[in-house]
DSSP file (Angstrom, degrees, kcal/mol; ACC not computed):
  #  RESIDUE AA STRUCTURE BP1 BP2  ACC     N-H-->O    O-->H-N    N-H-->O    O-->H-N    TCO  KAPPA ALPHA  PHI   PSI    X-CA   Y-CA   Z-CA
    1    1 A M    >         0   0    0      0, 0.0     3,-1.8     0, 0.0    26,-0.0   0.000 360.0 360.0 360.0 -24.0   72.5   46.8   46.9
    2    2 A D  T 3   +     0   0    0      1,-0.3     0, 0.0     3,-0.0     0, 0.0   0.519 360.0  81.3 -66.4  -3.1   70.8   49.9   45.6
    3    3 A C  T 3  S+     0   0    0      2,-0.0     2,-0.4     0, 0.0    -1,-0.3   0.618  72.4  92.8 -75.0 -12.5   67.9   47.8   44.3
    4    4 A Y    <   -     0   0    0     -3,-1.8     3,-0.1     1,-0.1     0, 0.0  -0.677  56.2-167.4 -89.3 136.9   66.4   47.7   47.8
    5    5 A K  S    S+     0   0    0     -2,-0.4     2,-0.4     1,-0.2    -1,-0.1   0.751  73.0  38.4 -90.7 -27.0   63.9   50.5   48.5
    6    6 A V  S    S-     0   0    0     29,-0.0    -1,-0.2     0, 0.0    29,-0.1  -0.974  73.8-139.0-127.8 137.6   63.6   50.1   52.3
    7    7 A S        -     0   0    0     27,-0.4     2,-0.2    -2,-0.4     4,-0.0  -0.654  28.4-108.3 -87.1 151.8   66.3   49.3   54.8
    8    8 A P        -     0   0    0      0, 0.0    30,-0.2     0, 0.0    29,-0.2  -0.547  15.6-133.2 -76.6 144.6   65.8   46.9   57.7
    9    9 A D  S    S+     0   0    0     27,-0.2    29,-1.8    -2,-0.2    28,-1.7   0.889  95.6  27.0 -55.6 -38.4   65.5   48.3   61.2
   10   10 A W  E     -a   38   0A   0     27,-0.2     2,-0.5    26,-0.2    29,-0.2  -0.985  69.4-168.2-135.4 131.1   67.9   45.7   62.4
   11   11 A L  E     -a   39   0A   0     27,-2.5    29,-2.8    -2,-0.4     2,-0.5  -0.973   4.5-177.0-129.9 122.3   70.6   43.8   60.5
   12   12 A I  E     -a   40   0A   0     -2,-0.5     2,-0.4    27,-0.2    29,-0.2  -0.979   1.8-173.6-125.8 126.9   72.5   40.7   61.8
   13   13 A E  E     -a   41   0A   0     27,-2.9    29,-3.3    -2,-0.5     2,-0.7  -0.977  13.5-154.0-118.1 130.2   75.3   39.0   59.8
   14   14 A I  E     -a   42   0A   0     -2,-0.4     2,-0.2    27,-0.2    29,-0.2  -0.916  24.4-135.7 -98.3 107.7   76.9   35.8   60.9
   15   15 A R  E     -a   43   0A   0     27,-2.1    29,-0.5    -2,-0.7    30,-0.2  -0.442  14.1-152.4 -72.2 127.7   80.4   35.8   59.5
   16   16 A S    >   -     0   0    0     -2,-0.2     3,-2.2    27,-0.1    -1,-0.0  -0.700  30.1-107.3 -93.9 156.0   81.4   32.5   58.0
   17   17 A P  T 3  S+     0   0    0      0, 0.0    -1,-0.1     0, 0.0    -2,-0.1   0.739 118.5  46.7 -57.2 -26.5   85.1   31.7   57.9
   18   18 A D  T 3  S+     0   0    0      2,-0.1     2,-0.4     0, 0.0    -3,-0.0   0.304  92.7 104.5 -99.6  11.1   85.6   32.3   54.1
   19   19 A Q  S <  S-     0   0    0     -3,-2.2     2,-0.4     1,-0.0     3,-0.0  -0.779  74.9-120.4-101.1 141.8   83.6   35.6   54.2
   20   20 A S     >  -     0   0    0     -2,-0.4     4,-1.7     1,-0.1     3,-0.2  -0.616   8.6-150.1 -81.8 127.3   85.4   38.9   54.0
   21   21 A T  H  > S+     0   0    0     -2,-0.4     4,-2.3     1,-0.2    -1,-0.1   0.837  99.7  56.4 -60.2 -35.6   84.9   41.2   57.1
   22   22 A L  H  > S+     0   0    0      2,-0.2     4,-1.8     1,-0.2    -1,-0.2   0.832 103.9  52.0 -68.3 -35.3   85.3   44.2   54.7
   23   23 A D  H  > S+     0   0    0     -3,-0.2     4,-1.8     2,-0.2    -1,-0.2   0.883 111.2  47.3 -70.8 -42.3   82.5   43.0   52.4
   24   24 A I  H  X S+     0   0    0     -4,-1.7     4,-2.5     2,-0.2    -2,-0.2   0.894 111.2  50.9 -69.4 -39.0   80.1   42.7   55.4
   25   25 A Q  H  X S+     0   0    0     -4,-2.3     4,-3.1     1,-0.2     5,-0.2   0.868 106.6  54.6 -71.0 -28.8   81.0   46.1   56.8
   26   26 A H  H  X S+     0   0    0     -4,-1.8     4,-2.0     2,-0.2    -1,-0.2   0.937 110.8  46.1 -66.6 -40.3   80.4   47.7   53.4
   27   27 A K  H  X S+     0   0    0     -4,-1.8     4,-2.5     2,-0.2    -2,-0.2   0.947 113.8  49.6 -56.9 -51.0   76.8   46.1   53.4
   28   28 A I  H  X S+     0   0    0     -4,-2.5     4,-3.0     1,-0.2     5,-0.3   0.957 111.0  47.3 -54.0 -56.1   76.3   47.3   57.0
   29   29 A L  H  X S+     0   0    0     -4,-3.1     4,-2.2     1,-0.3    -1,-0.2   0.855 109.4  54.4 -61.9 -33.7   77.4   50.8   56.3
   30   30 A H  H  X S+     0   0    0     -4,-2.0     4,-0.9    -5,-0.2    -1,-0.3   0.943 111.5  44.3 -60.0 -48.2   75.3   51.0   53.3
   31   31 A C  H  <>S+     0   0    0     -4,-2.5     5,-2.7     1,-0.2     3,-0.3   0.879 111.0  54.3 -67.0 -35.2   72.2   50.0   55.3
   32   32 A L  H ><5S+     0   0    0     -4,-3.0     3,-1.4     1,-0.2    -1,-0.2   0.910 106.9  52.0 -63.4 -38.9   73.1   52.3   58.2
   33   33 A S  H 3<5S+     0   0    0     -4,-2.2    -1,-0.2    -5,-0.3    -2,-0.2   0.730 109.3  50.7 -70.1 -17.9   73.2   55.2   55.6
   34   34 A K  T 3<5S-     0   0    0     -4,-0.9   -27,-0.4    -3,-0.3    -1,-0.2   0.385 134.7 -80.2-101.9   8.0   69.8   54.3   54.4
   35   35 A G  T < 5S+     0   0    0     -3,-1.4    -3,-0.2     1,-0.3    -2,-0.1   0.375  72.1 150.8 117.5  -3.5   68.2   54.2   57.9
   36   36 A T      < -     0   0    0     -5,-2.7    -1,-0.3     1,-0.1   -27,-0.2  -0.428  29.8-158.7 -59.3 134.2   69.0   50.9   59.6
   37   37 A E        +     0   0    0    -28,-1.7    17,-3.2     1,-0.3     2,-0.4   0.775  68.5  18.2 -90.0 -28.9   69.1   51.5   63.4
   38   38 A L  E     +aB  10  53A   0    -29,-1.8   -27,-2.5    15,-0.2     2,-0.4  -0.994  60.8 176.2-145.4 136.6   71.2   48.6   64.6
   39   39 A A  E     -aB  11  52A   0     13,-3.1    13,-2.5    -2,-0.4     2,-0.4  -0.993   5.0-174.8-138.7 151.2   73.6   46.2   62.9
   40   40 A R  E     -aB  12  51A   0    -29,-2.8   -27,-2.9    -2,-0.4     2,-0.5  -0.998  18.4-153.0-145.2 145.1   75.8   43.4   64.1
   41   41 A I  E     -aB  13  50A   0      9,-1.9     9,-2.5    -2,-0.4     2,-0.7  -0.989  17.0-153.7-112.1 121.6   78.4   41.1   62.9
   42   42 A I  E     -aB  14  49A   0    -29,-3.3   -27,-2.1    -2,-0.5     2,-0.8  -0.870   8.9-169.0 -94.1 116.4   78.6   37.9   64.9
   43   43 A D  E  >> -aB  15  48A   0      5,-2.7     5,-1.8    -2,-0.7     4,-1.2  -0.866   8.3-178.2-111.5  99.3   82.1   36.4   64.6
   44   44 A N  T  45S+     0   0    0     -2,-0.8    -1,-0.2   -29,-0.5   -28,-0.1   0.861  80.7  55.6 -67.8 -34.2   81.9   32.9   66.1
   45   45 A Q  T  45S+     0   0    0      1,-0.2    -1,-0.2   -30,-0.2    -2,-0.1   0.912 118.4  32.2 -63.9 -43.7   85.8   32.3   65.5
   46   46 A Q  T  45S-     0   0    0      2,-0.1    -1,-0.2    16,-0.0    -2,-0.2   0.581 104.7-130.6 -91.7  -7.5   86.9   35.4   67.5
   47   47 A K  T  <5 +     0   0    0     -4,-1.2    16,-0.7     1,-0.2     2,-0.3   0.919  66.4 123.9  56.7  46.0   83.8   35.1   69.9
   48   48 A Q  E   < -BC  43  62A   0     -5,-1.8    -5,-2.7    14,-0.1     2,-0.4  -0.904  53.2-147.9-130.4 158.6   83.0   38.7   69.3
   49   49 A I  E     -BC  42  61A   0     12,-2.1    12,-3.0    -2,-0.3     2,-0.5  -0.999  12.3-150.3-127.0 132.4   80.0   40.8   68.2
   50   50 A W  E     -BC  41  60A   0     -9,-2.5    -9,-1.9    -2,-0.4     2,-0.4  -0.868  19.7-165.5 -98.9 128.9   80.6   43.9   66.3
   51   51 A V  E     -BC  40  59A   0      8,-3.2     8,-2.1    -2,-0.5     2,-0.5  -0.968  19.2-179.2-131.8 128.2   77.8   46.5   66.8
   52   52 A W  E     -B   39   0A   0    -13,-2.5   -13,-3.1    -2,-0.4     2,-0.5  -0.994   9.9-169.7-120.3 129.2   76.8   49.7   65.1
   53   53 A K  E >   -B   38   0A   0     -2,-0.5     3,-2.3     4,-0.4   -15,-0.2  -0.972  59.1 -44.1-121.3 121.2   73.8   51.6   66.5
   54   54 A N  T 3  S-     0   0    0    -17,-3.2   -15,-0.1    -2,-0.5   -19,-0.1  -0.358 119.7 -30.5  57.4-136.8   72.4   54.5   64.5
   55   55 A Q  T 3  S+     0   0    0     -3,-0.1    -1,-0.2   -22,-0.0   -18,-0.0   0.167 105.8 126.9-101.1  16.1   75.3   56.6   63.2
   56   56 A E    <   -     0   0    0     -3,-2.3     3,-0.1     1,-0.1     2,-0.0  -0.266  67.8 -95.3 -66.6 161.2   77.6   55.7   66.2
   57   57 A L        -     0   0    0      1,-0.1    -4,-0.4    -5,-0.1    -1,-0.1  -0.315  54.1 -78.7 -72.2 164.0   81.1   54.3   65.8
   58   58 A L        -     0   0    0     -6,-0.1     2,-0.4    -8,-0.0    -6,-0.2  -0.357  42.2-164.0 -64.2 139.3   81.6   50.5   65.9
   59   59 A F  E     -C   51   0A   0     -8,-2.1    -8,-3.2    -3,-0.1     2,-0.5  -0.977   7.8-148.6-120.9 140.2   81.8   48.9   69.2
   60   60 A V  E     -C   50   0A   0     -2,-0.4     2,-0.3   -10,-0.2   -10,-0.2  -0.961  15.7-167.6-115.0 126.5   83.3   45.4   69.6
   61   61 A Y  E     +C   49   0A   0    -12,-3.0   -12,-2.1    -2,-0.5     2,-0.3  -0.798   9.3 172.2-116.1 151.8   81.7   43.3   72.4
   62   62 A A  E >   -C   48   0A   0     -2,-0.3     3,-2.1   -14,-0.2    16,-0.2  -0.976  46.6  -3.6-153.8 161.5   83.1   39.9   73.9
   63   63 A D  T 3  S-     0   0    0    -16,-0.7    16,-1.8    -2,-0.3    15,-0.3  -0.305 129.0  -9.1  59.9-120.8   82.5   37.4   76.8
   64   64 A N  T 3  S+     0   0    0     14,-0.2    -1,-0.3    13,-0.2    -3,-0.0   0.146  94.6 136.0-100.3  17.0   79.7   38.6   79.1
   65   65 A D    <   -     0   0    0     -3,-2.1    13,-1.5     1,-0.1     2,-0.4  -0.359  57.1-123.8 -55.0 142.1   79.4   42.1   77.6
   66   66 A R  E     -D   77   0B   0     11,-0.2    11,-0.3    12,-0.1    -1,-0.1  -0.780  25.3-144.8 -88.0 136.8   75.8   43.1   77.1
   67   67 A I  E     -D   76   0B   0      9,-3.0     9,-0.8    -2,-0.4     0, 0.0  -0.838  21.5-100.8-107.3 147.1   75.1   44.0   73.6
   68   68 A P        -     0   0    0      0, 0.0     2,-0.2     0, 0.0    -1,-0.1  -0.186  40.9-176.0 -61.5 151.0   72.6   46.8   72.5
   69   69 A T        -     0   0    0      2,-0.1     2,-0.4     4,-0.1     6,-0.1  -0.808  24.2-109.4-137.5 177.3   69.1   45.8   71.3
   70   70 A L    >   -     0   0    0     -2,-0.2     3,-1.7     4,-0.1   -60,-0.0  -0.858  67.5 -33.9-113.4 150.9   66.2   47.7   70.0
   71   71 A D  T 3  S-     0   0    0     -2,-0.4    -2,-0.1     1,-0.2     0, 0.0  -0.126 122.2  -9.1  50.9-124.3   62.8   48.4   71.8
   72   72 A N  T 3  S+     0   0    0      2,-0.0     2,-0.3     3,-0.0    -1,-0.2   0.165  93.4 126.4 -97.2  14.7   61.5   45.7   74.2
   73   73 A I    <   -     0   0    0     -3,-1.7     3,-0.1     1,-0.1    -4,-0.1  -0.594  67.4-114.4 -72.2 129.2   64.1   43.0   73.2
   74   74 A S        -     0   0    0     -2,-0.3     2,-0.1     1,-0.1    -4,-0.1  -0.254  37.1 -91.5 -66.5 157.6   65.7   41.8   76.4
   75   75 A E        -     0   0    0     -6,-0.1     2,-0.3    -3,-0.1    -1,-0.1  -0.396  45.8-161.1 -68.9 140.9   69.4   42.5   76.9
   76   76 A L  E     -D   67   0B   0     -9,-0.8    -9,-3.0    -2,-0.1     2,-0.2  -0.911   9.2-138.4-122.2 148.7   71.7   39.8   75.6
   77   77 A T  E  >  -D   66   0B   0     -2,-0.3     4,-2.1   -11,-0.3   -11,-0.2  -0.620  26.7-116.3-100.2 166.0   75.3   39.0   76.3
   78   78 A V  H  > S+     0   0    0    -13,-1.5     4,-2.6   -15,-0.3     5,-0.2   0.895 116.5  56.1 -67.6 -37.4   77.9   37.9   73.8
   79   79 A A  H  > S+     0   0    0    -16,-1.8     4,-2.2   -14,-0.2    -1,-0.2   0.898 106.4  48.6 -62.1 -40.7   78.1   34.6   75.5
   80   80 A T  H  > S+     0   0    0      2,-0.2     4,-2.2     1,-0.2    -1,-0.2   0.927 113.3  47.1 -65.1 -45.0   74.4   33.9   75.2
   81   81 A V  H  X S+     0   0    0     -4,-2.1     4,-2.3     2,-0.2     5,-0.2   0.924 110.9  52.2 -59.9 -42.0   74.4   34.8   71.4
   82   82 A M  H  X S+     0   0    0     -4,-2.6     4,-1.0     1,-0.2    -2,-0.2   0.945 111.7  48.0 -62.4 -44.6   77.5   32.6   70.9
   83   83 A A  H >X S+     0   0    0     -4,-2.2     4,-0.8     1,-0.2     3,-0.5   0.911 110.3  50.5 -63.0 -42.2   75.6   29.7   72.6
   84   84 A M  H >< S+     0   0    0     -4,-2.2     3,-0.6     1,-0.2    -1,-0.2   0.870 108.3  52.0 -57.5 -41.8   72.5   30.3   70.5
   85   85 A T  H 3< S+     0   0    0     -4,-2.3    -1,-0.2     1,-0.2    -2,-0.2   0.671 107.2  55.5 -75.8 -15.4   74.6   30.2   67.2
   86   86 A Q  H << S+     0   0    0     -4,-1.0    -1,-0.2    -3,-0.5    -2,-0.2   0.658  86.2 100.2 -88.1 -19.6   76.1   26.8   68.3
   87   87 A Q    <<        0   0    0     -4,-0.8    -3,-0.0    -3,-0.6    -4,-0.0  -0.325 360.0 360.0 -72.3 150.6   72.8   25.1   68.8
   88   88 A R              0   0    0     -2,-0.0    -1,-0.1     0, 0.0    -4,-0.0   0.347 360.0 360.0-133.8 360.0   71.6   22.8   66.1
């Protein structure tokens, strides 16, 4: 991961069933340490979204919880995001 010179402002990972949550968290924590402002793991199986904002602790959101966003992006709920990830 150290090959990247710039970290993204916003990072979203959609966890697949065979993917290690610890590996995703490692990537997210690395990006947060390099300046990423907001990171999320979308877990469709658990119907949860894990959110890190700046250097704050992890928060886990579910159902109709509103998840944090950056700037002028409208507020979203977990249910809305889950519905969007299920569309094909």
